[in-house]
C-alpha positions as CSV (number, residue, x, y, z in Angstrom):
1,X,-7.9,-12.6,-20.6
2,X,-7.1,-9.0,-20.0
3,X,-9.6,-6.7,-18.0
4,X,-11.6,-4.7,-19.8
5,X,-12.8,-2.1,-17.2
6,X,-11.7,1.5,-17.0
7,X,-9.7,0.3,-14.0
8,X,-7.3,-1.5,-15.6
9,X,-4.9,1.0,-16.0
10,X,-2.5,-1.5,-18.3
11,X,-4.8,-3.1,-20.1
12,X,-5.4,-0.4,-23.0
13,X,-1.6,-0.4,-24.0
14,X,-1.8,-4.3,-24.5
15,X,-2.0,-4.0,-28.6
16,X,0.9,-1.2,-28.7
17,X,4.0,-3.2,-29.4
18,X,6.5,-0.8,-30.5
19,X,9.3,-1.3,-33.0
20,X,12.7,0.1,-33.0
21,X,11.5,3.1,-34.7
22,X,8.6,3.3,-32.1
23,X,11.1,3.3,-29.2
24,X,13.2,6.2,-30.6
25,X,9.7,8.1,-30.9
26,X,8.9,7.1,-27.1
27,X,12.4,8.7,-26.0
28,X,11.7,11.7,-27.9
29,X,8.3,12.2,-26.4
30,X,9.6,11.5,-23.1
31,X,12.0,14.3,-23.8
32,X,9.2,16.5,-24.8
33,X,7.3,15.6,-21.4
34,X,10.3,16.4,-19.8
35,X,10.3,20.0,-21.1
36,X,6.6,20.4,-20.6
37,X,7.0,19.5,-17.1
38,X,9.9,21.8,-16.6
39,X,7.6,24.6,-18.1
40,X,4.5,23.9,-15.7
41,X,6.8,23.9,-13.0
42,X,8.7,27.3,-14.0
43,X,4.8,28.9,-14.5
44,X,4.0,27.3,-11.0
45,X,6.7,28.9,-9.2
46,X,6.0,32.5,-10.7
47,X,2.4,32.3,-9.7
48,X,4.0,31.5,-6.0
49,X,5.9,34.7,-5.9
50,X,8.1,35.0,-3.1
51,X,7.5,31.6,-1.9
52,X,8.7,30.1,-5.2
53,X,12.3,28.9,-3.4
54,X,10.8,26.6,-1.0
55,X,8.2,25.3,-3.4
56,X,11.0,24.5,-6.3
57,X,12.9,22.7,-3.7
58,X,9.9,20.6,-2.3
59,X,7.7,20.0,-5.3
60,X,9.6,20.2,-8.7
61,X,10.0,16.4,-9.1
62,X,6.4,15.9,-7.8
63,X,4.8,17.6,-10.4
64,X,7.4,17.3,-13.4
65,X,7.9,13.8,-13.4
66,X,4.4,12.4,-14.0
67,X,3.9,15.3,-16.4
68,X,7.1,13.8,-18.5
69,X,5.3,10.7,-19.0
70,X,2.0,11.7,-20.4
71,X,3.2,12.2,-24.2
72,X,4.7,8.7,-24.4
73,X,1.7,7.1,-22.6
74,X,-0.8,9.3,-24.9
75,X,1.0,8.1,-28.1
76,X,1.2,4.3,-26.7
77,X,-2.8,4.3,-25.7
78,X,-3.4,5.8,-29.5
79,X,-1.4,3.3,-31.0
80,X,-3.0,0.4,-29.1
81,X,-6.5,1.6,-29.8
82,X,-5.5,1.4,-33.6
83,X,-3.6,-1.5,-33.7
84,X,-6.3,-3.5,-31.8
85,X,-8.9,-3.5,-34.8
86,X,-6.6,-5.9,-36.6
87,X,-4.1,-7.4,-34.9
88,X,-3.3,-9.6,-31.7
89,X,-1.5,-7.9,-28.6
90,X,0.4,-8.8,-25.6
91,X,-0.5,-8.4,-22.0
92,X,1.8,-5.8,-20.4
93,X,0.9,-7.7,-17.1
94,X,0.6,-11.5,-16.7
95,X,1.1,-14.0,-13.7
96,X,3.3,-16.7,-15.3
97,X,4.5,-17.6,-11.9
98,X,3.8,-21.5,-11.8
99,X,5.2,-23.8,-10.1
100,X,6.6,-21.4,-7.5
101,X,3.5,-19.1,-6.5
102,X,3.1,-15.5,-6.0
103,X,4.3,-15.4,-2.5
104,X,7.7,-17.1,-3.1
105,X,8.2,-14.8,-6.2
106,X,7.5,-12.0,-4.3
107,X,9.9,-12.8,-1.6
108,X,12.6,-13.9,-4.2
109,X,12.6,-10.6,-6.4
110,X,12.5,-8.5,-3.3
111,X,15.9,-10.6,-2.1
112,X,17.3,-10.4,-5.5
113,X,17.0,-6.7,-5.8
114,X,18.7,-5.9,-3.0
115,X,21.3,-8.8,-3.6
116,X,22.0,-7.2,-6.8
117,X,22.8,-3.6,-5.5
118,X,25.5,-5.3,-3.2
119,X,26.8,-7.2,-5.9
120,X,26.9,-4.1,-8.2
121,X,28.9,-2.2,-5.7
122,X,31.9,-2.4,-7.8
123,X,30.2,-1.1,-11.0
124,X,30.7,2.7,-10.2
125,X,33.9,2.1,-7.9
126,X,36.4,2.9,-10.6
127,X,34.3,6.0,-11.9
128,X,35.8,9.4,-10.7
129,X,34.0,11.4,-7.8
130,X,30.4,12.3,-8.5
131,X,30.2,16.4,-9.1
132,X,29.2,17.9,-6.2
133,X,25.9,19.6,-8.0
134,X,24.8,16.1,-9.1
135,X,25.5,14.5,-5.7
136,X,23.3,17.5,-4.0
137,X,20.4,16.8,-6.7
138,X,20.1,13.0,-6.0
139,X,20.5,13.7,-2.4
140,X,17.5,15.9,-2.6
141,X,15.4,13.2,-3.8
142,X,16.2,11.1,-0.6
143,X,16.2,13.7,1.7
144,X,13.7,16.5,2.9
145,X,9.9,15.7,2.9
146,X,9.8,12.1,3.2
147,X,6.4,11.5,2.0
148,X,6.9,13.9,-0.9
149,X,10.0,11.7,-1.6
150,X,8.3,8.4,-1.1
151,X,5.6,9.3,-3.5
152,X,8.3,10.3,-6.2
153,X,10.8,7.8,-5.7
154,X,8.8,4.6,-4.7
155,X,5.7,5.3,-6.5
156,X,6.0,7.3,-9.4
157,X,9.4,5.8,-10.7
158,X,8.5,1.9,-10.4
159,X,5.3,2.6,-12.2
160,X,6.1,4.8,-15.2
161,X,9.6,3.6,-15.6
162,X,8.9,0.0,-15.5
163,X,5.8,0.8,-17.9
164,X,8.3,2.4,-20.4
165,X,11.4,0.1,-20.1
166,X,9.9,-3.2,-19.6
167,X,6.1,-2.9,-20.7
168,X,7.0,-0.9,-23.8
169,X,10.6,-1.6,-24.9
170,X,11.3,-5.2,-23.6
171,X,7.7,-6.5,-24.5
172,X,7.9,-4.8,-27.8
173,X,11.1,-6.1,-28.7
174,X,10.4,-9.6,-27.7
175,X,6.8,-9.4,-29.7
176,X,8.8,-8.1,-32.9
177,X,11.0,-11.5,-32.7
178,X,14.1,-9.8,-31.0
179,X,15.9,-13.0,-29.2
180,X,15.2,-12.7,-25.5
181,X,18.8,-12.2,-24.3
182,X,18.9,-9.0,-26.5
183,X,15.4,-7.9,-25.8
184,X,16.4,-7.6,-21.9
185,X,20.0,-6.4,-22.5
186,X,18.4,-3.4,-24.8
187,X,15.6,-2.6,-22.6
188,X,18.2,-2.6,-19.5
189,X,20.2,-0.1,-21.8
190,X,17.4,2.2,-22.4
191,X,16.8,1.9,-18.8
192,X,20.4,2.9,-18.0
193,X,20.2,5.9,-20.8
194,X,17.0,7.5,-19.0
195,X,19.3,8.0,-15.9
196,X,21.2,10.5,-17.6
197,X,24.5,9.9,-15.7
198,X,27.2,7.0,-15.4
199,X,26.7,7.0,-11.6
200,X,23.2,5.9,-12.0
201,X,23.4,4.5,-15.4
202,X,25.7,1.5,-14.8
203,X,23.6,0.3,-11.5
204,X,20.5,0.7,-13.5
205,X,21.6,-1.3,-16.1
206,X,22.7,-4.5,-14.0
207,X,19.2,-4.1,-12.1
208,X,17.7,-3.5,-15.6
209,X,19.0,-6.9,-16.9
210,X,17.6,-8.5,-13.7
211,X,14.0,-6.9,-13.8
212,X,13.9,-7.9,-17.6
213,X,14.8,-11.4,-17.0
214,X,11.9,-11.6,-14.4
215,X,9.5,-10.0,-16.9
216,X,10.7,-12.2,-19.6
217,X,9.8,-15.1,-17.4
218,X,6.6,-14.4,-15.8
219,X,5.1,-11.5,-17.8
220,X,4.3,-9.5,-14.5
221,X,4.8,-6.2,-14.6
222,X,3.7,-5.9,-10.9
223,X,6.7,-8.0,-9.9
224,X,9.2,-5.8,-11.7
225,X,7.5,-2.5,-10.2
226,X,7.9,-4.3,-6.8
227,X,11.6,-4.8,-7.6
228,X,11.9,-1.3,-8.4
229,X,9.8,-0.1,-5.5
230,X,12.2,-2.1,-3.3
231,X,15.6,-0.9,-4.6
232,X,14.3,2.5,-4.5
233,X,12.6,2.8,-1.1
234,X,15.5,0.9,0.6
235,X,17.7,4.2,-0.8
236,X,15.0,6.6,0.5
237,X,15.0,4.8,4.0
238,X,18.8,4.8,4.2
239,X,18.8,8.7,3.4
240,X,16.6,9.4,6.4
241,X,18.4,7.3,8.8
242,X,20.6,9.8,10.8
243,X,23.6,7.8,11.5
244,X,23.4,6.7,7.7
245,X,22.8,10.2,6.2
246,X,26.6,10.5,4.7
247,X,26.5,6.6,3.3
248,X,26.8,6.7,-0.4
249,X,27.4,2.8,-1.3
250,X,26.7,-0.7,0.3
251,X,30.2,-0.5,1.5
252,X,29.4,2.5,3.5
253,X,26.4,0.8,5.2
254,X,27.9,-2.6,5.8
255,X,31.3,-1.5,6.5
256,X,33.8,-4.5,7.0
257,X,31.0,-7.0,6.4
258,X,30.5,-6.0,2.7
259,X,32.5,-8.6,1.1
260,X,30.6,-11.3,3.3
261,X,27.4,-9.9,2.0
262,X,28.9,-9.8,-1.8
263,X,29.5,-13.7,-1.2
264,X,25.9,-14.3,-0.1
265,X,24.4,-12.1,-2.6
266,X,26.0,-13.5,-5.5
267,X,24.8,-17.0,-4.0
268,X,21.1,-15.8,-3.7
269,X,21.3,-14.4,-7.2
270,X,22.3,-17.5,-8.5
271,X,19.4,-19.5,-6.7
272,X,16.7,-17.1,-7.8
273,X,18.0,-17.0,-11.4
274,X,17.8,-20.7,-11.6
275,X,14.5,-20.6,-9.9
276,X,12.7,-18.5,-12.3
277,X,14.6,-20.6,-15.2
278,X,12.1,-23.2,-13.8
279,X,9.0,-21.5,-15.0
280,X,8.0,-22.6,-18.2
281,X,7.1,-20.5,-21.1
282,X,4.1,-21.2,-23.8
283,X,6.2,-19.2,-26.6
284,X,9.7,-17.8,-27.2
285,X,8.1,-14.2,-26.5
286,X,7.8,-14.9,-23.0
287,X,5.4,-15.1,-20.1
288,X,2.8,-12.9,-22.0
289,X,-0.7,-13.3,-22.5
290,X,-1.6,-13.2,-26.0
291,X,-4.5,-10.9,-26.6
292,X,-7.0,-11.0,-29.5
293,X,-8.0,-8.4,-31.8
294,X,-11.2,-6.6,-31.9
295,X,-12.4,-9.0,-34.5
296,X,-11.6,-11.9,-32.3
297,X,-13.0,-11.0,-28.8
Protein backbone atom coordinates (compact mmCIF):
# COMPACT_ATOMS: atom_id res chain seq x y z
CA UNK A 1 0.00 0.00 0.00
CA UNK A 2 1.35 3.44 -0.89
CA UNK A 3 2.07 5.80 1.94
CA UNK A 4 -0.53 8.46 2.46
CA UNK A 5 1.36 11.02 4.53
CA UNK A 6 2.33 14.43 3.20
CA UNK A 7 5.96 13.28 3.34
CA UNK A 8 5.26 10.80 0.55
CA UNK A 9 6.26 13.13 -2.28
CA UNK A 10 5.77 10.58 -5.07
CA UNK A 11 2.59 8.96 -3.75
CA UNK A 12 0.26 11.73 -4.90
CA UNK A 13 1.08 11.04 -8.57
CA UNK A 14 0.17 7.36 -8.54
CA UNK A 15 -3.19 7.76 -10.27
CA UNK A 16 -1.82 9.88 -13.12
CA UNK A 17 -1.07 7.36 -15.87
CA UNK A 18 -0.36 9.55 -18.92
CA UNK A 19 -1.53 8.62 -22.39
CA UNK A 20 0.39 9.61 -25.51
CA UNK A 21 -1.50 12.90 -25.67
CA UNK A 22 -0.84 13.53 -21.99
CA UNK A 23 2.89 13.03 -22.56
CA UNK A 24 2.79 15.78 -25.19
CA UNK A 25 1.04 18.00 -22.64
CA UNK A 26 3.76 17.24 -20.09
CA UNK A 27 6.44 18.23 -22.61
CA UNK A 28 4.65 21.48 -23.46
CA UNK A 29 4.23 22.29 -19.77
CA UNK A 30 7.93 21.59 -19.28
CA UNK A 31 8.72 24.13 -22.00
CA UNK A 32 6.35 26.59 -20.34
CA UNK A 33 8.12 26.01 -17.04
CA UNK A 34 11.43 26.71 -18.75
CA UNK A 35 10.13 30.07 -19.94
CA UNK A 36 8.83 30.90 -16.47
CA UNK A 37 12.15 29.92 -14.89
CA UNK A 38 14.07 32.09 -17.35
CA UNK A 39 11.74 34.98 -16.58
CA UNK A 40 12.26 34.59 -12.85
CA UNK A 41 16.04 34.58 -13.29
CA UNK A 42 15.85 37.67 -15.53
CA UNK A 43 13.79 39.58 -12.98
CA UNK A 44 16.11 38.49 -10.18
CA UNK A 45 19.12 39.68 -12.20
CA UNK A 46 17.49 43.08 -12.74
CA UNK A 47 16.93 43.38 -9.00
CA UNK A 48 20.58 42.54 -8.37
CA UNK A 49 21.77 45.48 -10.44
CA UNK A 50 25.56 45.62 -10.69
CA UNK A 51 25.96 42.16 -9.16
CA UNK A 52 23.80 40.50 -11.79
CA UNK A 53 26.68 39.05 -13.87
CA UNK A 54 28.01 36.99 -10.96
CA UNK A 55 24.47 36.04 -9.97
CA UNK A 56 23.60 34.85 -13.49
CA UNK A 57 26.78 32.80 -13.74
CA UNK A 58 26.39 31.08 -10.39
CA UNK A 59 22.68 30.67 -9.74
CA UNK A 60 20.77 30.67 -13.05
CA UNK A 61 20.38 26.88 -13.23
CA UNK A 62 19.85 26.53 -9.48
CA UNK A 63 16.78 28.79 -9.72
CA UNK A 64 15.38 28.09 -13.17
CA UNK A 65 15.77 24.30 -13.25
CA UNK A 66 13.32 23.32 -10.47
CA UNK A 67 10.87 26.02 -11.58
CA UNK A 68 10.77 24.37 -15.02
CA UNK A 69 9.16 21.27 -13.54
CA UNK A 70 6.47 23.04 -11.50
CA UNK A 71 3.83 23.23 -14.31
CA UNK A 72 4.05 19.52 -15.32
CA UNK A 73 4.11 18.39 -11.68
CA UNK A 74 1.07 20.53 -10.80
CA UNK A 75 -0.81 19.17 -13.82
CA UNK A 76 0.09 15.55 -12.98
CA UNK A 77 -0.94 15.99 -9.34
CA UNK A 78 -4.31 17.39 -10.44
CA UNK A 79 -4.86 14.53 -12.87
CA UNK A 80 -3.99 12.02 -10.17
CA UNK A 81 -6.48 13.53 -7.69
CA UNK A 82 -9.28 13.36 -10.23
CA UNK A 83 -8.47 9.86 -11.46
CA UNK A 84 -8.19 8.44 -7.96
CA UNK A 85 -11.91 8.84 -7.41
CA UNK A 86 -12.72 6.22 -10.05
CA UNK A 87 -9.61 4.42 -11.27
CA UNK A 88 -6.82 2.26 -9.97
CA UNK A 89 -3.30 3.63 -10.07
CA UNK A 90 0.29 2.41 -10.33
CA UNK A 91 2.78 3.44 -7.67
CA UNK A 92 5.72 5.47 -8.98
CA UNK A 93 8.10 3.92 -6.49
CA UNK A 94 8.09 0.29 -5.42
CA UNK A 95 10.64 -2.24 -4.21
CA UNK A 96 10.34 -5.33 -6.38
CA UNK A 97 13.95 -6.40 -5.77
CA UNK A 98 13.58 -10.08 -4.81
CA UNK A 99 15.48 -12.39 -5.01
CA UNK A 100 18.51 -10.06 -4.91
CA UNK A 101 17.60 -7.61 -2.15
CA UNK A 102 18.30 -3.90 -1.92
CA UNK A 103 22.03 -3.92 -1.22
CA UNK A 104 22.93 -6.08 -4.21
CA UNK A 105 20.59 -4.15 -6.50
CA UNK A 106 22.12 -0.85 -5.40
CA UNK A 107 25.65 -2.09 -6.07
CA UNK A 108 24.66 -3.57 -9.43
CA UNK A 109 22.91 -0.45 -10.74
CA UNK A 110 25.74 1.86 -9.71
CA UNK A 111 28.34 -0.34 -11.40
CA UNK A 112 26.14 -0.80 -14.48
CA UNK A 113 25.67 2.97 -14.83
CA UNK A 114 29.41 3.60 -14.95
CA UNK A 115 29.87 0.64 -17.31
CA UNK A 116 27.18 1.99 -19.64
CA UNK A 117 28.99 5.32 -19.75
CA UNK A 118 32.17 3.59 -20.86
CA UNK A 119 30.45 1.38 -23.43
CA UNK A 120 28.49 4.31 -24.82
CA UNK A 121 31.65 6.30 -25.50
CA UNK A 122 31.58 5.33 -29.15
CA UNK A 123 28.11 6.80 -29.58
CA UNK A 124 29.34 10.38 -29.94
CA UNK A 125 32.76 9.71 -31.43
CA UNK A 126 31.42 10.12 -34.97
CA UNK A 127 29.74 13.45 -34.26
CA UNK A 128 31.42 16.72 -35.30
CA UNK A 129 33.14 18.69 -32.53
CA UNK A 130 30.76 20.26 -30.03
CA UNK A 131 30.25 24.02 -30.61
CA UNK A 132 32.36 26.06 -28.25
CA UNK A 133 29.35 27.90 -26.78
CA UNK A 134 27.65 24.60 -25.91
CA UNK A 135 30.87 23.13 -24.53
CA UNK A 136 31.31 26.18 -22.29
CA UNK A 137 27.70 25.97 -21.13
CA UNK A 138 28.02 22.29 -20.22
CA UNK A 139 31.33 22.85 -18.45
CA UNK A 140 29.58 25.50 -16.40
CA UNK A 141 27.47 22.71 -14.88
CA UNK A 142 30.51 20.85 -13.59
CA UNK A 143 32.85 23.72 -12.74
CA UNK A 144 32.48 26.75 -10.51
CA UNK A 145 30.94 26.30 -7.08
CA UNK A 146 30.96 22.56 -6.37
CA UNK A 147 28.00 22.65 -3.98
CA UNK A 148 25.79 24.73 -6.25
CA UNK A 149 26.57 22.37 -9.13
CA UNK A 150 26.09 19.34 -6.88
CA UNK A 151 22.60 20.52 -5.95
CA UNK A 152 21.67 21.11 -9.60
CA UNK A 153 23.39 18.16 -11.28
CA UNK A 154 23.32 15.46 -8.61
CA UNK A 155 20.11 16.22 -6.70
CA UNK A 156 17.68 18.20 -8.86
CA UNK A 157 18.37 16.44 -12.18
CA UNK A 158 18.02 12.84 -10.91
CA UNK A 159 14.85 13.64 -8.97
CA UNK A 160 12.96 15.73 -11.52
CA UNK A 161 14.08 13.96 -14.70
CA UNK A 162 13.44 10.49 -13.32
CA UNK A 163 10.03 11.59 -12.05
CA UNK A 164 9.19 12.76 -15.58
CA UNK A 165 10.90 10.25 -17.87
CA UNK A 166 10.46 7.05 -15.89
CA UNK A 167 7.75 7.90 -13.36
CA UNK A 168 5.41 9.60 -15.80
CA UNK A 169 6.34 8.62 -19.35
CA UNK A 170 7.48 5.00 -18.99
CA UNK A 171 5.01 4.07 -16.25
CA UNK A 172 2.24 5.79 -18.20
CA UNK A 173 3.01 3.85 -21.38
CA UNK A 174 3.19 0.55 -19.49
CA UNK A 175 -0.04 1.34 -17.68
CA UNK A 176 -1.71 2.05 -21.02
CA UNK A 177 -0.75 -1.37 -22.37
CA UNK A 178 2.29 -0.45 -24.47
CA UNK A 179 4.73 -3.36 -24.81
CA UNK A 180 7.59 -3.07 -22.29
CA UNK A 181 10.33 -2.80 -24.91
CA UNK A 182 8.58 0.14 -26.57
CA UNK A 183 7.74 1.81 -23.26
CA UNK A 184 11.43 1.64 -22.31
CA UNK A 185 12.66 2.87 -25.70
CA UNK A 186 10.11 5.70 -25.96
CA UNK A 187 10.82 6.93 -22.44
CA UNK A 188 14.55 6.84 -23.23
CA UNK A 189 13.87 8.83 -26.41
CA UNK A 190 11.91 11.38 -24.36
CA UNK A 191 14.84 11.53 -21.95
CA UNK A 192 17.18 12.19 -24.89
CA UNK A 193 14.94 14.89 -26.39
CA UNK A 194 14.84 17.01 -23.24
CA UNK A 195 18.65 17.27 -23.32
CA UNK A 196 18.23 19.33 -26.52
CA UNK A 197 21.55 18.47 -28.19
CA UNK A 198 22.94 15.30 -29.83
CA UNK A 199 26.19 15.28 -27.82
CA UNK A 200 24.14 14.66 -24.68
CA UNK A 201 21.05 13.12 -26.25
CA UNK A 202 22.70 10.00 -27.69
CA UNK A 203 24.39 8.91 -24.44
CA UNK A 204 21.21 9.90 -22.58
CA UNK A 205 19.19 7.57 -24.80
CA UNK A 206 21.51 4.64 -24.09
CA UNK A 207 21.50 5.32 -20.36
CA UNK A 208 17.74 5.85 -20.50
CA UNK A 209 17.25 2.35 -21.89
CA UNK A 210 19.25 0.92 -18.98
CA UNK A 211 17.39 3.06 -16.43
CA UNK A 212 14.10 2.09 -18.03
CA UNK A 213 14.79 -1.63 -17.86
CA UNK A 214 15.70 -1.42 -14.17
CA UNK A 215 12.53 0.60 -13.54
CA UNK A 216 10.37 -1.88 -15.44
CA UNK A 217 11.70 -4.83 -13.45
CA UNK A 218 11.82 -3.24 -9.98
CA UNK A 219 9.26 -0.44 -10.11
CA UNK A 220 11.77 1.53 -8.04
CA UNK A 221 12.22 5.17 -8.93
CA UNK A 222 14.75 5.38 -6.09
CA UNK A 223 17.05 3.00 -8.00
CA UNK A 224 16.86 4.98 -11.24
CA UNK A 225 17.41 8.21 -9.32
CA UNK A 226 20.50 6.59 -7.80
CA UNK A 227 21.72 5.57 -11.26
CA UNK A 228 21.18 9.11 -12.53
CA UNK A 229 22.94 10.47 -9.45
CA UNK A 230 25.89 8.14 -10.02
CA UNK A 231 26.32 9.18 -13.64
CA UNK A 232 26.03 12.91 -12.99
CA UNK A 233 28.09 12.99 -9.81
CA UNK A 234 30.94 11.11 -11.44
CA UNK A 235 31.05 13.72 -14.22
CA UNK A 236 30.88 16.50 -11.63
CA UNK A 237 33.74 15.09 -9.58
CA UNK A 238 35.89 14.57 -12.68
CA UNK A 239 35.25 18.19 -13.64
CA UNK A 240 36.69 19.34 -10.30
CA UNK A 241 39.91 17.31 -10.50
CA UNK A 242 42.59 19.67 -11.80
CA UNK A 243 44.52 17.00 -13.67
CA UNK A 244 41.37 15.95 -15.53
CA UNK A 245 39.77 19.34 -16.11
CA UNK A 246 40.29 19.04 -19.88
CA UNK A 247 39.02 15.46 -20.07
CA UNK A 248 35.84 15.33 -22.13
CA UNK A 249 35.41 11.59 -22.61
CA UNK A 250 36.11 8.27 -20.93
CA UNK A 251 38.94 7.84 -23.44
CA UNK A 252 40.55 10.98 -22.06
CA UNK A 253 40.17 9.71 -18.49
CA UNK A 254 41.29 6.11 -19.05
CA UNK A 255 43.87 6.65 -21.78
CA UNK A 256 45.38 3.43 -23.15
CA UNK A 257 43.30 1.36 -20.76
CA UNK A 258 40.00 2.39 -22.34
CA UNK A 259 39.48 -0.72 -24.47
CA UNK A 260 40.21 -3.03 -21.56
CA UNK A 261 37.63 -1.10 -19.55
CA UNK A 262 35.25 -1.30 -22.52
CA UNK A 263 35.44 -5.11 -22.66
CA UNK A 264 35.03 -5.43 -18.89
CA UNK A 265 32.06 -3.04 -18.99
CA UNK A 266 30.27 -5.03 -21.70
CA UNK A 267 30.65 -8.18 -19.61
CA UNK A 268 29.43 -6.40 -16.49
CA UNK A 269 26.36 -5.02 -18.27
CA UNK A 270 25.44 -8.46 -19.59
CA UNK A 271 25.70 -9.96 -16.09
CA UNK A 272 23.68 -7.15 -14.50
CA UNK A 273 20.92 -7.34 -17.12
CA UNK A 274 20.72 -11.11 -16.65
CA UNK A 275 20.52 -10.61 -12.89
CA UNK A 276 17.60 -8.20 -13.22
CA UNK A 277 15.92 -10.54 -15.70
CA UNK A 278 15.63 -12.99 -12.78
CA UNK A 279 13.29 -10.63 -10.90
CA UNK A 280 9.75 -12.02 -11.24
CA UNK A 281 6.83 -9.80 -12.22
CA UNK A 282 3.23 -10.19 -11.15
CA UNK A 283 1.85 -8.55 -14.29
CA UNK A 284 3.03 -7.39 -17.72
CA UNK A 285 3.05 -3.73 -16.66
CA UNK A 286 6.20 -4.29 -14.63
CA UNK A 287 7.15 -4.26 -10.99
CA UNK A 288 4.66 -1.59 -9.98
CA UNK A 289 2.25 -1.85 -7.08
CA UNK A 290 -1.38 -1.45 -8.15
CA UNK A 291 -3.07 1.27 -6.13
CA UNK A 292 -6.79 1.12 -5.30
CA UNK A 293 -9.25 3.83 -6.24
CA UNK A 294 -10.76 6.01 -3.53
CA UNK A 295 -13.84 3.79 -3.45
CA UNK A 296 -11.72 0.71 -2.76
CA UNK A 297 -9.72 2.19 0.15
